[in-house]
KOLNU-733790 format. One record per residue (C-alpha): x, z, y; chain. Coordinates in steps of 0.1 Angstrom, whole numbers. Example, Ala and Ser with C-alpha at 12.3 -4.5 7.8 and 13.67 -1.06 7.14 Angstrom:
! KOLNU-733790
123|78|-45|A $
137|71|-11|A $
***
This chain:
! KOLNU-733790
461|1270|305|A $
455|1257|338|A $
480|1244|365|A $
490|1266|392|A $
503|1235|411|A $
493|1243|450|A $
481|1204|453|A $
459|1205|424|A $
449|1238|435|A $
436|1228|468|A $
419|1192|453|A $
398|1214|428|A $
384|1240|454|A $
375|1210|475|A $
359|1191|450|A $
344|1222|441|A $
327|1232|476|A $
315|1199|481|A $
299|1196|449|A $
285|1231|443|A $
260|1231|423|A $
270|1206|400|A $
282|1208|365|A $
316|1213|360|A $
324|1187|333|A $
309|1164|362|A $
333|1177|389|A $
358|1171|362|A $
351|1134|363|A $
348|1129|398|A $
381|1143|403|A $
399|1120|372|A $
378|1094|390|A $
391|1098|425|A $
428|1111|418|A $
440|1094|387|A $
479|1100|393|A $
471|1136|403|A $
447|1145|368|A $
458|1124|344|A $
428|1131|319|A $
392|1143|322|A $
401|1176|300|A $
430|1185|322|A $
408|1183|353|A $
384|1202|334|A $
406|1229|328|A $
418|1234|363|A $
378|1231|370|A $
376|1260|346|A $
401|1282|361|A $
391|1282|397|A $
353|1284|388|A $
362|1313|371|A $
356|1300|335|A $
389|1313|318|A $
374|1350|311|A $
378|1384|330|A $
413|1388|332|A $
419|1351|346|A $
388|1358|367|A $
406|1388|381|A $
434|1370|395|A $
422|1344|414|A $
417|1353|450|A $
394|1330|462|A $
363|1341|446|A $
338|1312|464|A $
338|1294|431|A $
336|1322|405|A $
298|1318|403|A $
272|1314|378|A $
255|1282|372|A $
226|1278|394|A $
186|1279|381|A $
155|1269|392|A $
146|1305|399|A $
183|1314|417|A $
192|1281|431|A $
218|1299|455|A $
234|1316|420|A $
230|1351|442|A $
236|1386|416|A $
207|1394|399|A $
184|1416|417|A $
180|1453|403|A $
152|1463|423|A $
118|1471|408|A $
83|1455|416|A $
62|1483|429|A $
24|1473|421|A $
-3|1495|421|A $
-22|1500|391|A $
-59|1482|401|A $
-87|1494|388|A $
-117|1466|384|A $
-147|1461|414|A $
-171|1467|382|A $
-165|1502|388|A $
-197|1521|397|A $
-188|1559|395|A $
-153|1574|400|A $
-141|1611|394|A $
-111|1618|410|A $
-95|1656|400|A $
-59|1666|411|A $
-36|1694|409|A $
-54|1713|377|A $
-18|1726|371|A $
-34|1737|337|A $
-24|1762|322|A $
-33|1778|356|A $
-61|1761|363|A $
-94|1778|377|A $
-120|1773|346|A $
-149|1776|366|A $
-136|1747|391|A $
-124|1726|367|A $
-157|1728|344|A $
-182|1720|376|A $
-160|1692|386|A $
-164|1678|350|A $
-197|1687|345|A $
-209|1673|384|A $
-191|1638|369|A $
-215|1637|338|A $
-245|1642|360|A $
-233|1612|383|A $
-227|1589|350|A $
-187|1584|358|A $
-172|1555|341|A $
-142|1559|355|A $
-122|1599|356|A $
-86|1598|373|A $
-69|1624|369|A $
-48|1623|400|A $
-14|1642|395|A $
-3|1676|386|A $
-26|1680|362|A $
2|1700|342|A $
23|1723|360|A $
53|1723|335|A $
61|1753|347|A $
91|1759|319|A $
102|1731|332|A $
106|1737|369|A $
141|1740|384|A $
130|1768|405|A $
134|1803|400|A $
112|1812|368|A $
91|1840|355|A $
109|1843|316|A $
70|1851|303|A $
60|1818|311|A $
88|1801|301|A $
76|1789|270|A $
66|1744|273|A $
57|1744|238|A $
28|1767|245|A $
18|1750|283|A $
17|1715|262|A $
-7|1726|241|A $
-31|1739|266|A $
-24|1708|286|A $
-38|1684|252|A $
-65|1706|251|A $
-78|1699|282|A $
-71|1664|279|A $
-92|1663|247|A $
-121|1684|259|A $
-122|1658|293|A $
-120|1629|265|A $
-147|1644|244|A $
-172|1647|280|A $
-164|1612|289|A $
-162|1597|255|A $
-171|1560|267|A $
-153|1563|304|A $
-122|1552|311|A $
-95|1576|319|A $
-63|1576|337|A $
-38|1599|340|A $
-16|1598|374|A $
20|1611|367|A $
24|1637|401|A $
59|1656|410|A $
52|1686|383|A $
49|1659|358|A $
83|1646|369|A $
99|1678|360|A $
100|1665|329|A $
115|1631|334|A $
144|1653|361|A $
150|1674|332|A $
160|1650|308|A $
180|1634|334|A $
201|1665|342|A $
206|1683|312|A $
199|1658|281|A $
206|1623|300|A $
208|1608|259|A $
175|1612|250|A $
160|1597|285|A $
141|1569|280|A $
137|1570|245|A $
97|1570|235|A $
95|1602|216|A $
104|1616|246|A $
81|1608|271|A $
55|1626|283|A $
24|1605|279|A $
38|1604|240|A $
43|1643|240|A $
6|1649|257|A $
-8|1624|232|A $
-26|1600|257|A $
-27|1574|230|A $
-45|1588|207|A $
-66|1599|236|A $
-70|1561|250|A $
-58|1579|283|A $
-39|1551|306|A $
-9|1567|320|A $
4|1556|356|A $
40|1568|365|A $
66|1558|386|A $
48|1569|421|A $
22|1537|417|A $
-3|1540|436|A $
-42|1536|417|A $
-57|1504|440|A $
-102|1502|439|A $
-112|1478|461|A $
-97|1486|501|A $
-91|1523|490|A $
-51|1536|473|A $
-51|1564|457|A $
-23|1586|458|A $
-13|1618|444|A $
8|1625|473|A $
42|1630|463|A $
51|1598|470|A $
47|1597|510|A $
79|1614|526|A $
84|1653|519|A $
68|1677|545|A $
42|1655|559|A $
9|1674|551|A $
8|1690|580|A $
-22|1704|597|A $
-47|1678|587|A $
-30|1659|554|A $
-58|1631|552|A $
-48|1624|588|A $
-8|1626|579|A $
-13|1601|549|A $
-33|1578|572|A $
-9|1575|591|A $
18|1570|570|A $
-1|1543|546|A $
-19|1524|572|A $
-50|1519|547|A $
-80|1539|536|A $
-63|1561|511|A $
-72|1592|489|A $
-46|1621|482|A $
-43|1651|464|A $
-11|1673|465|A $
-19|1696|492|A $
-44|1714|476|A $
-69|1707|508|A $
-96|1694|514|A $
-95|1674|551|A $
-107|1641|562|A $
-99|1615|585|A $
-110|1583|602|A $
-96|1559|625|A $
-104|1527|642|A $
-85|1496|651|A $
-87|1477|681|A $
-106|1448|661|A $
-130|1475|656|A $
-119|1479|616|A $
-125|1518|603|A $
-99|1529|581|A $
-105|1564|564|A $
-89|1589|548|A $
-91|1627|527|A $
-70|1648|507|A $
-90|1669|478|A $
-89|1702|467|A $
-71|1717|438|A $
-90|1725|406|A $
-60|1756|400|A $
-55|1792|403|A $
-57|1796|445|A $
-32|1828|446|A $
2|1819|421|A $
28|1843|420|A $
51|1822|440|A $
31|1815|470|A $
1|1842|470|A $
-7|1832|507|A $
-20|1799|518|A $
-47|1779|530|A $
-54|1759|492|A $
-91|1753|485|A $
-108|1744|452|A $
-123|1706|453|A $
-122|1672|437|A $
-138|1638|447|A $
-166|1615|433|A $
-162|1580|444|A $
-198|1561|449|A $
-183|1522|439|A $
-192|1489|448|A $
-192|1463|474|A $
-204|1495|501|A $
-180|1520|480|A $
-180|1556|496|A $
-157|1590|490|A $
-176|1623|486|A $
-148|1652|492|A $
-165|1681|478|A $
-154|1714|480|A $
-162|1742|454|A $
-167|1775|472|A $
-183|1803|454|A $
-190|1787|425|A $
-209|1758|438|A $
-201|1727|446|A $
-206|1720|482|A $
***
């Protein structure tokens, strides 16, 4: 065991400070060369250096009051021996610039969808030869997984899941060659929240992921989770639950524009609104919130200002968003 001699300790700490970042063997050799009467051998010096550097195990490391030298060896990526960061990268899911026709539908809430409006949106996309379909969150309702008050007659997730998968297969059949992206919304997030609180042992297992349960791999549908934005050129596509809670306001598009400070398109609010602002330099920033394709008067909130709708993006350098409503069985 390393000596607890106060003179040795003071010298070792001095050299650890002066030679910070150097290998411990190099520090020991320097101590032996500079203080041969105090450190009788390199091995004895190295034992002391290892002790005060916190390399003698957890028990001895806990005994040391001076933690300045209990740092891991520096690396090229971490030259200062900082603790490893647990922060997660929040990177957008980027659509290629080559996308020319993009259909965005959100808040379908299967199995509580509006069949006629959903059909019109899909047919509109086919008519415009879409090459990309974005299911922009809350495609599934996941009613049976909600932590809010639930109707016992609707608490059958297996039945919900079958309807959701059927709807996804129908969309894939309609767009056999298109790229389809399914973005997780707050209703899909109910599944993860349920596992975290009631079955944490299952959280993270591949068999208990919603993209697996919804058969997205076999459908060739890409899953975007963790509130990542979908980016197409200068446009950011969000579900809307990524923004601070209760930020819809009178005009959800304007609120989203103020929060994002970029051209953006959101679902979530079930309302068709637009907004545009001009910067001091004359640049135009635009935002759109799109309508839903679900029932308009659900049991939990029959009185509201929702409307049916979807968006179509004509791609290219001069891309343009067409924010459509569905009124009386017509796309407007």
